[in-house]
Phi, psi and omega in degrees: 000317183296325180294322178297321180292318179296317177298314182297320179293324180292314177303316179298317183296316180295320182296331180276351184282149172282171177299316180299318181294317177296318182298316177295322179296321181289314182296333184244022182294130178239076184235183180293338177250114178293135179256119182242077178246143173277157179294322179298318180296314182294324175299332183277349182268150176288157182303321182299318181292323175297320178294324177297316178299313186291317181299315178299319179295320182291321183292318177295320180295323182294326181289336185276000000 
């Protein structure tokens, strides 16, 4: 149950971020899986895709 609450909280936080906030989180992500995206590439993506990338990275990081 506590894990579900944490995931829900994480999802809510990511959903409330602006495109710039999500982009900065991805560019400076320090997790077990390195994210190697250029700023130009991230600029070309829609906000929903950026949120998906960030949330996936956060979920993987939480499992470790």
